[in-house]
VOBATOR-444934 format. One record per residue (C-alpha): residue number from 1; residue in three letters; chain; x, y, z. Coordinates in Angstrom, 2 decimals, padded with zeros to 5 digits. Layout:
N
<r NUM "ALA" "A" <X Y Z>>,
...
//
This chain:
394
<r 1 "MET" "A" <-115.81 063.04 -139.34>>,
<r 2 "GLU" "A" <-116.44 061.56 -135.90>>,
<r 3 "VAL" "A" <-113.68 060.17 -133.68>>,
<r 4 "LYS" "A" <-115.18 057.58 -131.34>>,
<r 5 "LEU" "A" <-114.10 055.73 -128.23>>,
<r 6 "HIS" "A" <-113.23 052.23 -129.42>>,
<r 7 "ASP" "A" <-112.58 049.06 -127.45>>,
<r 8 "ILE" "A" <-108.92 049.27 -126.49>>,
<r 9 "GLY" "A" <-108.96 045.63 -125.45>>,
<r 10 "GLU" "A" <-110.04 043.03 -122.89>>,
<r 11 "GLY" "A" <-113.74 043.72 -123.48>>,
<r 12 "MET" "A" <-113.92 047.23 -121.99>>,
<r 13 "THR" "A" <-117.37 048.85 -122.08>>,
<r 14 "GLU" "A" <-116.63 052.42 -120.96>>,
<r 15 "ALA" "A" <-113.86 054.86 -120.11>>,
<r 16 "ASN" "A" <-113.36 058.14 -118.28>>,
<r 17 "ILE" "A" <-112.08 061.19 -120.19>>,
<r 18 "ASN" "A" <-108.96 062.25 -118.28>>,
<r 19 "HIS" "A" <-107.96 065.21 -120.46>>,
<r 20 "PHE" "A" <-107.63 066.29 -124.08>>,
<r 21 "LEU" "A" <-104.16 066.47 -125.60>>,
<r 22 "VAL" "A" <-105.25 068.89 -128.36>>,
<r 23 "LYS" "A" <-107.53 071.92 -128.65>>,
<r 24 "VAL" "A" <-110.08 073.12 -131.18>>,
<r 25 "GLY" "A" <-108.35 074.39 -134.34>>,
<r 26 "ASP" "A" <-105.24 072.23 -133.94>>,
<r 27 "VAL" "A" <-103.92 070.52 -137.06>>,
<r 28 "VAL" "A" <-103.09 066.90 -136.25>>,
<r 29 "LYS" "A" <-101.50 064.02 -138.11>>,
<r 30 "ALA" "A" <-102.79 060.49 -138.39>>,
<r 31 "ASP" "A" <-101.99 058.44 -135.27>>,
<r 32 "GLN" "A" <-101.29 061.54 -133.16>>,
<r 33 "PRO" "A" <-102.67 061.16 -129.58>>,
<r 34 "LEU" "A" <-105.88 063.19 -129.13>>,
<r 35 "VAL" "A" <-107.23 062.35 -125.70>>,
<r 36 "GLU" "A" <-106.16 060.41 -122.63>>,
<r 37 "VAL" "A" <-108.75 058.05 -121.16>>,
<r 38 "GLN" "A" <-108.90 055.87 -118.05>>,
<r 39 "THR" "A" <-110.42 052.41 -118.41>>,
<r 40 "ASP" "A" <-111.08 049.93 -115.64>>,
<r 41 "LYS" "A" <-107.55 048.55 -116.04>>,
<r 42 "MET" "A" <-105.25 051.16 -117.50>>,
<r 43 "THR" "A" <-104.63 054.66 -118.81>>,
<r 44 "ALA" "A" <-104.53 054.91 -122.60>>,
<r 45 "GLU" "A" <-104.44 057.45 -125.43>>,
<r 46 "ILE" "A" <-106.91 057.60 -128.30>>,
<r 47 "PRO" "A" <-105.00 058.47 -131.51>>,
<r 48 "ALA" "A" <-106.25 060.33 -134.58>>,
<r 49 "PRO" "A" <-107.55 057.87 -137.18>>,
<r 50 "PHE" "A" <-106.53 060.29 -139.97>>,
<r 51 "SER" "A" <-104.92 063.71 -140.49>>,
<r 52 "GLY" "A" <-107.19 066.70 -140.05>>,
<r 53 "VAL" "A" <-108.27 069.71 -138.00>>,
<r 54 "ILE" "A" <-109.95 069.50 -134.59>>,
<r 55 "LYS" "A" <-113.43 071.04 -134.97>>,
<r 56 "GLU" "A" <-115.37 070.30 -131.78>>,
<r 57 "PHE" "A" <-115.29 068.30 -128.55>>,
<r 58 "THR" "A" <-118.51 066.38 -127.94>>,
<r 59 "VAL" "A" <-117.69 065.23 -124.39>>,
<r 60 "SER" "A" <-116.11 066.90 -121.37>>,
<r 61 "GLU" "A" <-113.05 066.09 -119.30>>,
<r 62 "GLY" "A" <-114.02 063.97 -116.31>>,
<r 63 "GLU" "A" <-116.99 062.44 -118.11>>,
<r 64 "THR" "A" <-117.45 058.66 -118.31>>,
<r 65 "ILE" "A" <-118.68 057.48 -121.70>>,
<r 66 "PRO" "A" <-119.50 054.06 -123.20>>,
<r 67 "VAL" "A" <-117.57 052.45 -126.05>>,
<r 68 "GLY" "A" <-118.87 053.74 -129.38>>,
<r 69 "SER" "A" <-119.50 057.29 -128.14>>,
<r 70 "THR" "A" <-118.23 060.21 -130.23>>,
<r 71 "VAL" "A" <-115.37 061.99 -128.48>>,
<r 72 "LEU" "A" <-114.68 064.79 -130.96>>,
<r 73 "LEU" "A" <-115.17 065.93 -134.54>>,
<r 74 "MET" "A" <-112.42 066.40 -137.12>>,
<r 75 "ASP" "A" <-112.35 067.99 -140.56>>,
<r 76 "HIS" "A" <-110.25 066.55 -143.38>>,
<r 77 "GLU" "A" <-110.46 069.42 -145.85>>,
<r 78 "GLN" "A" <-108.69 072.09 -143.79>>,
<r 79 "VAL" "A" <-105.38 070.24 -143.48>>,
<r 80 "LYS" "A" <-102.49 072.08 -145.09>>,
<r 81 "GLN" "A" <-099.75 070.06 -146.70>>,
<r 82 "THR" "A" <-096.40 070.97 -148.21>>,
<r 83 "GLY" "A" <-097.12 072.61 -151.52>>,
<r 84 "GLY" "A" <-100.67 073.80 -150.73>>,
<r 85 "GLU" "A" <-104.11 072.76 -149.50>>,
<r 86 "ARG" "A" <-105.28 069.16 -149.59>>,
<r 87 "SER" "A" <-107.29 068.68 -152.76>>,
<r 88 "ILE" "A" <-110.85 067.35 -152.83>>,
<r 89 "SER" "A" <-109.67 064.22 -154.62>>,
<r 90 "GLN" "A" <-107.08 063.60 -151.91>>,
<r 91 "THR" "A" <-109.72 064.10 -149.24>>,
<r 92 "THR" "A" <-112.04 061.65 -150.96>>,
<r 93 "GLN" "A" <-109.24 059.13 -151.18>>,
<r 94 "VAL" "A" <-108.54 059.45 -147.45>>,
<r 95 "LEU" "A" <-112.21 059.10 -146.57>>,
<r 96 "LYS" "A" <-112.40 055.86 -148.51>>,
<r 97 "LYS" "A" <-109.68 054.28 -146.43>>,
<r 98 "ARG" "A" <-110.83 051.75 -143.91>>,
<r 99 "ARG" "A" <-111.14 052.63 -140.25>>,
<r 100 "ILE" "A" <-108.11 051.38 -138.36>>,
<r 101 "LEU" "A" <-108.92 049.31 -135.27>>,
<r 102 "ALA" "A" <-105.83 048.92 -133.10>>,
<r 103 "SER" "A" <-104.82 049.53 -129.51>>,
<r 104 "PRO" "A" <-102.46 052.42 -128.64>>,
<r 105 "TYR" "A" <-099.73 049.89 -127.81>>,
<r 106 "THR" "A" <-100.13 048.17 -131.19>>,
<r 107 "ARG" "A" <-099.95 051.54 -132.93>>,
<r 108 "LYS" "A" <-096.81 052.33 -130.95>>,
<r 109 "ILE" "A" <-095.16 049.11 -132.20>>,
<r 110 "ALA" "A" <-096.01 050.11 -135.76>>,
<r 111 "ARG" "A" <-094.65 053.65 -135.32>>,
<r 112 "GLU" "A" <-091.39 052.48 -133.71>>,
<r 113 "ASN" "A" <-090.78 050.08 -136.58>>,
<r 114 "GLY" "A" <-091.67 052.54 -139.34>>,
<r 115 "ILE" "A" <-094.80 050.59 -140.36>>,
<r 116 "ASN" "A" <-097.77 052.31 -141.99>>,
<r 117 "ILE" "A" <-100.52 050.69 -139.95>>,
<r 118 "GLU" "A" <-103.08 051.33 -142.70>>,
<r 119 "GLU" "A" <-101.31 048.73 -144.81>>,
<r 120 "VAL" "A" <-101.59 046.00 -142.17>>,
<r 121 "VAL" "A" <-104.49 043.53 -142.32>>,
<r 122 "GLY" "A" <-105.94 042.76 -138.88>>,
<r 123 "SER" "A" <-106.79 039.26 -137.69>>,
<r 124 "GLY" "A" <-108.74 040.30 -134.59>>,
<r 125 "VAL" "A" <-112.47 040.69 -134.10>>,
<r 126 "GLY" "A" <-113.92 043.26 -136.50>>,
<r 127 "GLY" "A" <-110.60 043.42 -138.36>>,
<r 128 "ARG" "A" <-108.73 044.73 -135.31>>,
<r 129 "ILE" "A" <-104.98 044.87 -135.84>>,
<r 130 "LEU" "A" <-103.12 042.89 -133.17>>,
<r 131 "ASP" "A" <-099.47 043.02 -132.10>>,
<r 132 "GLU" "A" <-098.92 039.73 -133.95>>,
<r 133 "ASP" "A" <-100.22 041.27 -137.18>>,
<r 134 "ILE" "A" <-097.54 043.98 -137.01>>,
<r 135 "PHE" "A" <-094.80 041.39 -136.45>>,
<r 136 "LEU" "A" <-096.09 039.27 -139.36>>,
<r 137 "TYR" "A" <-096.11 042.35 -141.60>>,
<r 138 "MET" "A" <-092.50 043.09 -140.63>>,
<r 139 "LYS" "A" <-091.61 039.55 -141.75>>,
<r 140 "GLY" "A" <-093.32 040.12 -145.10>>,
<r 141 "GLU" "A" <-096.31 038.00 -144.11>>,
<r 142 "SER" "A" <-099.93 039.03 -143.50>>,
<r 143 "HIS" "A" <-103.41 037.69 -143.01>>,
<r 144 "THR" "A" <-105.60 037.59 -146.10>>,
<r 145 "SER" "A" <-109.03 038.31 -144.71>>,
<r 146 "GLN" "A" <-110.77 040.75 -142.45>>,
<r 147 "GLN" "A" <-113.97 040.58 -140.47>>,
<r 148 "PRO" "A" <-116.56 043.36 -140.62>>,
<r 149 "VAL" "A" <-116.45 045.97 -137.89>>,
<r 150 "GLU" "A" <-118.86 045.19 -135.08>>,
<r 151 "GLU" "A" <-121.56 047.67 -134.16>>,
<r 152 "SER" "A" <-121.23 049.31 -130.76>>,
<r 153 "LYS" "A" <-123.45 047.94 -128.01>>,
<r 154 "SER" "A" <-126.40 049.87 -126.70>>,
<r 155 "VAL" "A" <-126.18 051.31 -123.18>>,
<r 156 "THR" "A" <-128.73 050.47 -120.50>>,
<r 157 "PRO" "A" <-130.01 053.58 -118.68>>,
<r 158 "ALA" "A" <-128.96 053.88 -115.05>>,
<r 159 "ALA" "A" <-131.58 052.95 -112.45>>,
<r 160 "SER" "A" <-133.17 055.81 -110.51>>,
<r 161 "LYS" "A" <-132.05 056.26 -106.90>>,
<r 162 "GLU" "A" <-134.02 057.16 -103.82>>,
<r 163 "SER" "A" <-133.91 060.80 -102.81>>,
<r 164 "GLY" "A" <-131.32 061.50 -100.13>>,
<r 165 "THR" "A" <-129.46 058.21 -100.68>>,
<r 166 "LYS" "A" <-125.67 058.50 -100.63>>,
<r 167 "THR" "A" <-123.93 056.80 -103.53>>,
<r 168 "ILE" "A" <-120.44 055.87 -104.66>>,
<r 169 "PRO" "A" <-119.62 055.36 -108.36>>,
<r 170 "PHE" "A" <-120.02 051.82 -109.69>>,
<r 171 "ARG" "A" <-118.07 052.00 -112.93>>,
<r 172 "GLY" "A" <-114.61 051.60 -114.40>>,
<r 173 "ARG" "A" <-112.50 048.87 -112.83>>,
<r 174 "ARG" "A" <-115.00 048.12 -110.03>>,
<r 175 "LYS" "A" <-117.76 047.46 -112.57>>,
<r 176 "GLN" "A" <-115.46 045.32 -114.72>>,
<r 177 "ILE" "A" <-114.41 043.25 -111.69>>,
<r 178 "ALA" "A" <-118.06 042.67 -110.84>>,
<r 179 "SER" "A" <-118.82 041.54 -114.37>>,
<r 180 "LYS" "A" <-115.88 039.11 -114.51>>,
<r 181 "MET" "A" <-116.53 037.64 -111.07>>,
<r 182 "SER" "A" <-120.23 037.11 -111.83>>,
<r 183 "GLN" "A" <-119.41 035.48 -115.15>>,
<r 184 "SER" "A" <-116.84 033.20 -113.54>>,
<r 185 "LEU" "A" <-119.24 032.02 -110.82>>,
<r 186 "ARG" "A" <-122.06 031.49 -113.32>>,
<r 187 "THR" "A" <-119.85 029.45 -115.63>>,
<r 188 "ILE" "A" <-117.39 027.52 -113.44>>,
<r 189 "PRO" "A" <-118.34 024.99 -110.73>>,
<r 190 "HIS" "A" <-115.84 026.16 -108.13>>,
<r 191 "CYS" "A" <-114.27 023.80 -105.61>>,
<r 192 "THR" "A" <-111.73 025.03 -103.04>>,
<r 193 "HIS" "A" <-109.04 022.90 -101.41>>,
<r 194 "PHE" "A" <-107.16 024.04 -098.28>>,
<r 195 "GLU" "A" <-103.67 023.17 -097.04>>,
<r 196 "GLU" "A" <-101.19 024.41 -094.43>>,
<r 197 "ILE" "A" <-097.50 024.74 -095.18>>,
<r 198 "ASP" "A" <-094.51 025.10 -092.86>>,
<r 199 "VAL" "A" <-092.48 028.04 -094.19>>,
<r 200 "THR" "A" <-089.90 028.13 -091.38>>,
<r 201 "ASN" "A" <-087.07 026.78 -093.51>>,
<r 202 "LEU" "A" <-087.98 029.01 -096.43>>,
<r 203 "LEU" "A" <-087.90 032.16 -094.28>>,
<r 204 "SER" "A" <-084.50 031.08 -092.94>>,
<r 205 "TRP" "A" <-083.28 030.50 -096.50>>,
<r 206 "LYS" "A" <-084.54 033.96 -097.50>>,
<r 207 "ASP" "A" <-082.59 035.58 -094.64>>,
<r 208 "THR" "A" <-079.44 033.69 -095.66>>,
<r 209 "MET" "A" <-079.83 034.87 -099.25>>,
<r 210 "LYS" "A" <-080.29 038.46 -098.09>>,
<r 211 "VAL" "A" <-077.08 038.38 -096.04>>,
<r 212 "SER" "A" <-075.16 037.05 -099.04>>,
<r 213 "GLY" "A" <-076.50 039.88 -101.23>>,
<r 214 "GLY" "A" <-078.97 037.78 -103.21>>,
<r 215 "SER" "A" <-082.24 039.12 -101.85>>,
<r 216 "ILE" "A" <-085.23 037.33 -103.37>>,
<r 217 "SER" "A" <-088.82 037.71 -102.19>>,
<r 218 "VAL" "A" <-090.77 034.75 -100.86>>,
<r 219 "GLY" "A" <-093.39 035.55 -103.51>>,
<r 220 "ALA" "A" <-090.85 034.93 -106.29>>,
<r 221 "TYR" "A" <-090.03 031.56 -104.75>>,
<r 222 "PHE" "A" <-093.75 030.70 -104.58>>,
<r 223 "ILE" "A" <-094.23 031.53 -108.25>>,
<r 224 "LYS" "A" <-091.24 029.46 -109.37>>,
<r 225 "ALA" "A" <-092.44 026.55 -107.23>>,
<r 226 "ILE" "A" <-095.89 026.80 -108.81>>,
<r 227 "SER" "A" <-094.31 026.69 -112.27>>,
<r 228 "ILE" "A" <-092.55 023.45 -111.36>>,
<r 229 "CYS" "A" <-095.88 022.02 -110.17>>,
<r 230 "LEU" "A" <-097.60 023.14 -113.37>>,
<r 231 "LYS" "A" <-094.98 021.27 -115.37>>,
<r 232 "GLU" "A" <-095.86 018.11 -113.47>>,
<r 233 "PHE" "A" <-099.62 018.80 -113.44>>,
<r 234 "PRO" "A" <-100.29 020.60 -116.77>>,
<r 235 "ILE" "A" <-104.05 020.20 -116.33>>,
<r 236 "PHE" "A" <-103.94 023.26 -114.06>>,
<r 237 "ASN" "A" <-102.30 025.32 -116.82>>,
<r 238 "ALA" "A" <-105.18 024.83 -119.22>>,
<r 239 "ARG" "A" <-108.42 026.17 -120.67>>,
<r 240 "LEU" "A" <-111.66 024.34 -121.27>>,
<r 241 "ASN" "A" <-112.88 024.65 -124.86>>,
<r 242 "GLU" "A" <-116.48 023.44 -124.66>>,
<r 243 "GLN" "A" <-117.18 024.15 -128.33>>,
<r 244 "GLU" "A" <-114.40 021.83 -129.48>>,
<r 245 "GLU" "A" <-115.00 019.48 -126.54>>,
<r 246 "CYS" "A" <-111.40 019.52 -125.40>>,
<r 247 "VAL" "A" <-109.10 020.88 -122.70>>,
<r 248 "GLU" "A" <-106.32 023.03 -124.15>>,
<r 249 "LEU" "A" <-103.02 022.62 -122.28>>,
<r 250 "GLN" "A" <-101.12 025.90 -122.51>>,
<r 251 "SER" "A" <-097.49 025.70 -123.60>>,
<r 252 "HIS" "A" <-096.19 028.48 -121.33>>,
<r 253 "HIS" "A" <-096.65 029.30 -117.66>>,
<r 254 "ASN" "A" <-097.99 032.87 -117.72>>,
<r 255 "ILE" "A" <-098.72 033.48 -114.06>>,
<r 256 "GLY" "A" <-100.93 036.38 -113.04>>,
<r 257 "ILE" "A" <-100.27 038.11 -109.71>>,
<r 258 "ALA" "A" <-103.32 039.69 -108.10>>,
<r 259 "VAL" "A" <-102.50 043.24 -106.96>>,
<r 260 "ASP" "A" <-104.65 045.22 -104.53>>,
<r 261 "ALA" "A" <-104.58 048.70 -106.10>>,
<r 262 "ASP" "A" <-106.53 051.81 -105.05>>,
<r 263 "GLU" "A" <-108.98 051.48 -107.93>>,
<r 264 "GLY" "A" <-109.55 047.77 -107.32>>,
<r 265 "LEU" "A" <-108.01 044.38 -107.96>>,
<r 266 "ILE" "A" <-105.90 044.01 -111.09>>,
<r 267 "VAL" "A" <-103.85 041.04 -112.33>>,
<r 268 "PRO" "A" <-100.64 041.75 -114.28>>,
<r 269 "VAL" "A" <-099.01 038.68 -115.80>>,
<r 270 "ILE" "A" <-095.44 037.37 -115.59>>,
<r 271 "LYS" "A" <-094.91 035.64 -118.93>>,
<r 272 "HIS" "A" <-092.95 032.40 -119.54>>,
<r 273 "VAL" "A" <-092.16 031.77 -115.88>>,
<r 274 "GLU" "A" <-090.91 028.27 -116.72>>,
<r 275 "GLY" "A" <-087.84 029.79 -118.41>>,
<r 276 "LYS" "A" <-087.03 032.49 -115.86>>,
<r 277 "THR" "A" <-084.80 032.51 -112.79>>,
<r 278 "MET" "A" <-086.12 033.53 -109.37>>,
<r 279 "LYS" "A" <-084.14 036.77 -109.70>>,
<r 280 "ASP" "A" <-085.92 037.51 -113.00>>,
<r 281 "ILE" "A" <-089.29 036.74 -111.43>>,
<r 282 "HIS" "A" <-088.50 038.88 -108.38>>,
<r 283 "ARG" "A" <-087.56 041.92 -110.51>>,
<r 284 "GLU" "A" <-090.53 041.56 -112.87>>,
<r 285 "MET" "A" <-093.01 041.00 -110.06>>,
<r 286 "LYS" "A" <-091.77 044.13 -108.28>>,
<r 287 "THR" "A" <-092.03 046.25 -111.44>>,
<r 288 "LEU" "A" <-095.50 044.98 -112.34>>,
<r 289 "THR" "A" <-096.78 045.54 -108.79>>,
<r 290 "ILE" "A" <-095.54 049.14 -108.73>>,
<r 291 "ASN" "A" <-096.98 049.86 -112.18>>,
<r 292 "ALA" "A" <-100.31 048.31 -111.15>>,
<r 293 "GLN" "A" <-100.52 050.48 -108.04>>,
<r 294 "GLU" "A" <-099.59 053.61 -110.02>>,
<r 295 "GLY" "A" <-101.95 052.86 -112.92>>,
<r 296 "LYS" "A" <-099.13 052.45 -115.44>>,
<r 297 "LEU" "A" <-099.87 048.95 -116.77>>,
<r 298 "THR" "A" <-100.29 048.43 -120.49>>,
<r 299 "MET" "A" <-102.67 045.97 -122.13>>,
<r 300 "LYS" "A" <-099.67 043.74 -122.84>>,
<r 301 "ASP" "A" <-099.02 043.50 -119.08>>,
<r 302 "ILE" "A" <-102.45 042.06 -118.24>>,
<r 303 "LYS" "A" <-103.11 039.71 -121.17>>,
<r 304 "GLY" "A" <-102.40 036.03 -121.66>>,
<r 305 "GLY" "A" <-102.54 034.65 -118.11>>,
<r 306 "THR" "A" <-102.80 030.86 -117.66>>,
<r 307 "PHE" "A" <-102.77 030.60 -113.84>>,
<r 308 "THR" "A" <-103.32 033.20 -111.09>>,
<r 309 "VAL" "A" <-101.70 033.68 -107.67>>,
<r 310 "SER" "A" <-103.14 035.81 -104.88>>,
<r 311 "ASN" "A" <-100.75 036.59 -102.04>>,
<r 312 "VAL" "A" <-102.91 038.12 -099.31>>,
<r 313 "GLY" "A" <-100.47 037.19 -096.56>>,
<r 314 "PRO" "A" <-098.80 040.63 -096.45>>,
<r 315 "LEU" "A" <-102.21 042.16 -095.59>>,
<r 316 "ASN" "A" <-101.94 040.19 -092.31>>,
<r 317 "GLY" "A" <-105.64 039.52 -092.01>>,
<r 318 "SER" "A" <-106.53 036.33 -093.83>>,
<r 319 "ILE" "A" <-106.31 032.72 -092.67>>,
<r 320 "GLY" "A" <-108.39 031.32 -095.55>>,
<r 321 "ALA" "A" <-110.70 032.18 -098.43>>,
<r 322 "THR" "A" <-112.57 030.71 -101.39>>,
<r 323 "PRO" "A" <-111.00 032.62 -104.30>>,
<r 324 "ILE" "A" <-112.92 033.14 -107.53>>,
<r 325 "ILE" "A" <-111.13 031.75 -110.59>>,
<r 326 "ASN" "A" <-109.90 034.20 -113.21>>,
<r 327 "GLU" "A" <-111.87 032.78 -116.15>>,
<r 328 "PRO" "A" <-110.97 031.17 -118.60>>,
<r 329 "GLU" "A" <-108.20 029.80 -116.37>>,
<r 330 "VAL" "A" <-108.69 026.51 -114.51>>,
<r 331 "ALA" "A" <-107.34 027.37 -111.05>>,
<r 332 "LEU" "A" <-106.27 030.09 -108.63>>,
<r 333 "LEU" "A" <-104.00 029.68 -105.61>>,
<r 334 "ALA" "A" <-104.09 032.05 -102.64>>,
<r 335 "PHE" "A" <-101.36 032.37 -099.99>>,
<r 336 "HIS" "A" <-102.58 033.59 -096.60>>,
<r 337 "LYS" "A" <-100.81 035.10 -093.62>>,
<r 338 "THR" "A" <-097.95 033.33 -091.87>>,
<r 339 "LYS" "A" <-098.28 032.78 -088.14>>,
<r 340 "LYS" "A" <-096.06 031.10 -085.57>>,
<r 341 "ARG" "A" <-097.84 028.13 -084.04>>,
<r 342 "PRO" "A" <-096.92 025.19 -081.76>>,
<r 343 "MET" "A" <-096.57 022.05 -083.88>>,
<r 344 "VAL" "A" <-095.69 018.43 -083.12>>,
<r 345 "ASN" "A" <-092.60 017.19 -085.00>>,
<r 346 "ASP" "A" <-091.61 013.64 -085.98>>,
<r 347 "LYS" "A" <-090.19 013.04 -082.50>>,
<r 348 "ASP" "A" <-093.50 013.96 -080.85>>,
<r 349 "GLU" "A" <-091.91 017.17 -079.58>>,
<r 350 "ILE" "A" <-093.81 020.45 -079.50>>,
<r 351 "VAL" "A" <-091.91 023.08 -081.48>>,
<r 352 "VAL" "A" <-092.72 026.57 -082.71>>,
<r 353 "ARG" "A" <-092.99 026.76 -086.51>>,
<r 354 "SER" "A" <-094.04 029.46 -088.99>>,
<r 355 "MET" "A" <-097.18 028.11 -090.63>>,
<r 356 "MET" "A" <-099.02 029.46 -093.66>>,
<r 357 "ASN" "A" <-102.43 028.47 -095.01>>,
<r 358 "VAL" "A" <-103.13 028.20 -098.74>>,
<r 359 "SER" "A" <-106.43 027.86 -100.57>>,
<r 360 "MET" "A" <-106.74 026.60 -104.11>>,
<r 361 "SER" "A" <-109.92 027.02 -106.14>>,
<r 362 "PHE" "A" <-110.21 024.85 -109.24>>,
<r 363 "ASP" "A" <-112.67 024.19 -112.04>>,
<r 364 "HIS" "A" <-114.38 020.92 -111.10>>,
<r 365 "ARG" "A" <-115.39 020.36 -114.73>>,
<r 366 "VAL" "A" <-111.72 019.92 -115.61>>,
<r 367 "VAL" "A" <-110.01 018.72 -112.43>>,
<r 368 "ASP" "A" <-110.95 016.37 -109.61>>,
<r 369 "GLY" "A" <-110.17 016.92 -105.94>>,
<r 370 "GLY" "A" <-107.55 014.18 -105.79>>,
<r 371 "THR" "A" <-105.45 015.91 -108.44>>,
<r 372 "ALA" "A" <-105.73 019.22 -106.57>>,
<r 373 "VAL" "A" <-104.48 017.54 -103.39>>,
<r 374 "LYS" "A" <-101.49 016.05 -105.25>>,
<r 375 "PHE" "A" <-100.71 019.50 -106.69>>,
<r 376 "THR" "A" <-100.69 021.25 -103.30>>,
<r 377 "ASN" "A" <-098.76 018.34 -101.73>>,
<r 378 "ARG" "A" <-096.02 018.81 -104.31>>,
<r 379 "LEU" "A" <-096.06 022.56 -103.75>>,
<r 380 "ARG" "A" <-095.87 022.04 -100.00>>,
<r 381 "ASP" "A" <-092.79 019.82 -100.39>>,
<r 382 "LEU" "A" <-091.00 022.42 -102.51>>,
<r 383 "ILE" "A" <-091.76 025.21 -100.04>>,
<r 384 "GLU" "A" <-090.96 023.26 -096.88>>,
<r 385 "GLN" "A" <-087.65 022.03 -098.32>>,
<r 386 "PRO" "A" <-086.18 024.99 -100.24>>,
<r 387 "GLU" "A" <-083.00 023.06 -101.10>>,
<r 388 "SER" "A" <-085.11 020.66 -103.18>>,
<r 389 "MET" "A" <-085.71 023.47 -105.63>>,
<r 390 "LEU" "A" <-082.06 023.29 -106.71>>,
<r 391 "LEU" "A" <-082.56 019.77 -108.03>>,
<r 392 "GLU" "A" <-085.54 020.94 -110.09>>,
<r 393 "LEU" "A" <-083.60 023.84 -111.61>>,
<r 394 "MET" "A" <-080.63 021.77 -112.78>>,
//
């Protein structure tokens, strides 16, 4: 029986074989991890779909293979059980069981809760078992229908390269980023709005908080301020459903934070920001950023975003940009570097202030420019007057 590389989630097309966790001749149990792979977004383990004996590896460590490729071969009939060898009738019964489509994280949830995943009916594409299916099963509920398993996609041969040309790999996360960015630009009519914000008072507030032992990053404040703005302008926390001819306003503020990792940009998501304190956001943002840079994110960490933030200011090299929207979201807001500049105050006096530029790209099919200006004006007010946030949090 073949064990293949299946789609772990988020539309992956290929993965790199990091290393095998078993060797030829090993007896393994169903759901036991067999091989560790690296996708464009995360490191994951491919579990055994059934109990058996490892017969042969069909790929090598370090090799990049497309979804649907056979990773190794297993034999049912050589598995020893308590009381003797597995009988032919038992083997036949196992072979008749459906193939289980589920991510490693979903399988982990099932294992930790003592659930036999083979008894769970999946509601995902091709009958894939989702996290929600496990939770429904635990409640004594389940879905009643399954979809047929999709066939794996064919792979286009790589183009030939000129002799002597130096190359760098274009695969994994870099290839996935290219695909998503191209799709976003083809689909969404982007429009970018620019604004400058005085962050002098906010930086002073941050220093005061640090002295009093309540250190909170400016980024956490930005994210909480954005959540307040999304509450007032829910059109930016939405998705366009062209098939149903409607705009779906999302009930929670799941804000993605773009992280510049070694292998390329990745966007972990802080869930339910509207119900979290700035301290909660600060801690979670720090953890997600570290895990993103160390390649430790799970599929749960990167799914479900409704709005994305890109904070390129710390890179100290950007005064503006035209960010590409993280489809199917409606908008993306980028914070650029802060620089001290001479400004004219209300008394016509020239004063030195810490100024920061922001750029906001939005889907012009869903939102007009006037609404985008109102959104950034509200955000500017919250950032320039940090004490106003207290009124919003009461």
